[in-house]
C-alpha positions as CSV (number, residue, x, y, z in Angstrom):
1,M,18.5,-46.0,30.5
2,D,18.3,-46.1,26.7
3,A,16.7,-43.3,24.8
4,L,14.2,-45.5,23.1
5,R,12.8,-46.6,26.4
6,L,12.5,-43.0,27.7
7,I,10.8,-42.0,24.4
8,A,8.3,-44.8,24.7
9,A,7.6,-43.9,28.3
10,T,7.0,-40.2,27.4
11,R,4.8,-41.1,24.4
12,Q,2.7,-43.4,26.7
13,A,2.4,-40.8,29.4
14,L,1.4,-38.1,26.8
15,S,-1.2,-40.4,25.3
16,Q,-2.7,-41.1,28.8
17,S,-2.8,-37.4,29.8
18,S,-6.2,-35.8,29.7
19,A,-5.7,-32.9,32.1
20,V,-4.4,-29.7,30.5
21,H,-1.7,-29.4,33.2
22,D,-0.5,-33.0,32.6
23,I,-0.4,-32.5,28.7
24,V,1.7,-29.3,29.1
25,A,4.0,-31.1,31.6
26,E,4.5,-34.0,29.2
27,A,5.4,-31.5,26.5
28,W,8.2,-30.2,28.7
29,Q,9.2,-33.8,29.5
30,A,9.6,-34.3,25.8
31,Q,11.7,-31.2,25.4
32,A,13.9,-32.2,28.3
33,L,14.4,-35.6,26.5
34,A,15.3,-33.8,23.3
35,E,17.9,-31.7,25.1
36,A,19.3,-34.8,26.7
37,I,19.5,-36.7,23.5
38,G,21.0,-33.7,21.8
39,T,23.6,-33.5,24.5
40,Q,24.5,-37.2,24.3
41,L,24.9,-37.1,20.5
42,A,26.8,-33.8,20.6
43,H,29.4,-35.4,22.9
44,G,29.6,-38.9,21.7
45,G,27.4,-39.5,18.7
46,P,28.5,-39.9,15.1
47,P,30.8,-37.0,14.1
48,E,28.6,-35.8,11.3
49,L,25.7,-35.3,13.8
50,R,27.5,-33.4,16.5
51,A,26.9,-29.9,15.3
52,E,23.2,-30.6,14.6
53,A,22.9,-32.4,17.9
54,Q,24.3,-29.3,19.7
55,A,21.7,-27.2,17.8
56,L,19.0,-29.7,19.0
57,K,20.2,-29.2,22.6
58,E,20.1,-25.5,22.2
59,A,16.7,-25.5,20.5
60,A,15.2,-27.6,23.3
61,T,16.6,-25.3,26.0
62,R,15.9,-21.9,24.4
63,P,14.4,-19.4,26.7
64,T,10.6,-19.0,26.6
65,G,8.2,-16.9,28.6
66,V,7.7,-19.8,30.9
67,T,9.7,-19.4,34.1
68,E,8.9,-22.8,35.5
69,R,8.3,-26.0,33.7
70,P,5.3,-27.9,35.1
71,Q,5.7,-31.4,36.2
72,P,3.1,-34.2,36.0
73,Q,1.6,-34.9,39.5
74,E,3.2,-38.3,39.7
75,A,6.7,-37.3,38.5
76,C,9.5,-36.0,40.6
77,G,11.5,-34.5,37.8
78,P,12.3,-34.9,34.2
79,R,12.5,-38.5,32.9
80,A,15.5,-37.4,30.8
81,V,17.8,-37.4,33.8
82,A,17.7,-41.2,33.5
83,L,19.2,-41.1,30.0
84,T,22.5,-42.9,29.9
85,L,22.6,-44.2,26.3
86,V,21.6,-43.5,22.8
87,E,22.4,-47.0,21.5
88,D,20.8,-46.6,18.0
89,P,20.9,-42.9,17.0
90,Q,18.7,-43.4,13.9
91,C,15.9,-45.2,15.8
92,A,16.1,-42.8,18.7
93,L,15.9,-39.8,16.4
94,R,12.9,-41.3,14.5
95,G,11.2,-42.0,17.8
96,L,12.0,-38.5,19.1
97,G,10.7,-36.9,15.9
98,E,7.4,-38.8,16.3
99,L,7.2,-37.8,20.0
100,L,7.7,-34.2,19.1
101,G,5.0,-34.3,16.4
102,E,2.6,-35.8,19.0
103,V,3.5,-33.1,21.5
104,G,2.8,-30.4,18.9
105,A,-0.6,-31.9,18.1
106,A,-1.5,-32.2,21.8
107,L,-0.4,-28.7,22.5
108,V,-2.5,-27.3,19.6
109,A,-5.5,-29.0,21.0
110,V,-4.8,-27.4,24.4
111,A,-4.2,-24.0,23.0
112,V,-7.4,-23.8,21.0
113,T,-9.4,-24.6,24.0
114,A,-7.5,-22.5,26.5
115,D,-9.5,-20.0,28.5
116,D,-6.4,-18.6,30.1
117,E,-4.2,-16.3,28.0
118,A,-1.0,-17.3,29.9
119,L,-1.7,-21.0,29.2
120,Y,-2.3,-20.2,25.5
121,W,1.0,-18.4,25.1
122,Q,2.8,-21.1,27.1
123,C,1.4,-23.7,24.6
124,I,2.4,-21.5,21.6
125,E,5.9,-21.2,22.9
126,A,6.1,-24.9,23.6
127,I,4.7,-25.7,20.0
128,D,7.5,-23.5,18.6
129,T,10.1,-25.2,20.6
130,A,8.9,-28.7,19.7
131,D,8.7,-27.6,16.0
132,E,12.3,-26.3,16.0
133,S,13.5,-29.4,17.8
134,G,11.7,-31.5,15.3
135,D,13.4,-29.7,12.5
136,R,16.8,-30.4,14.0
137,V,15.8,-34.1,14.3
138,V,14.9,-34.2,10.6
139,G,18.3,-32.7,9.7
140,M,20.1,-35.3,11.7
141,L,18.1,-38.1,10.2
142,R,18.9,-36.7,6.7
143,K,22.6,-36.8,7.5
144,L,22.4,-40.3,8.8
145,A,20.6,-41.3,5.6
146,L,23.3,-39.7,3.4
147,R,26.0,-41.5,5.4
148,E,24.2,-44.8,5.0
149,H,24.1,-44.2,1.2
150,G,27.8,-43.3,1.1
151,V,27.2,-39.6,0.3
152,H,29.4,-37.2,2.2
């Protein structure tokens, strides 16, 4: 499945999530998707993106204090396993960047209302991960823009 379809599905699922558990689970779905897109681009994307794509993959998988990633009740695993193609890297990265921004905002809302300290810290770690992944996406978009304008 193309990255754009998976990004759209994750954005829709996040926007429809109202339970805290589901919001946190969708945040991890987004990170799994960032990892998968990073992996795809690191192995077969434009050459100038490969190092940054590897860094995206690593940022999305960096260890956190969370030992188990929650899954939405209706899901049987990360949507990212269905990723087979990043047909348009620039559009996919733009969409992923927007998704990661939405994830960060949703997690901030959960964190500020969290009664449970463990949930609070899980959200903070997930916000940090989404932010770092978003920074990598911005870097890759910058490289694509430079290539488009003939700057090496």
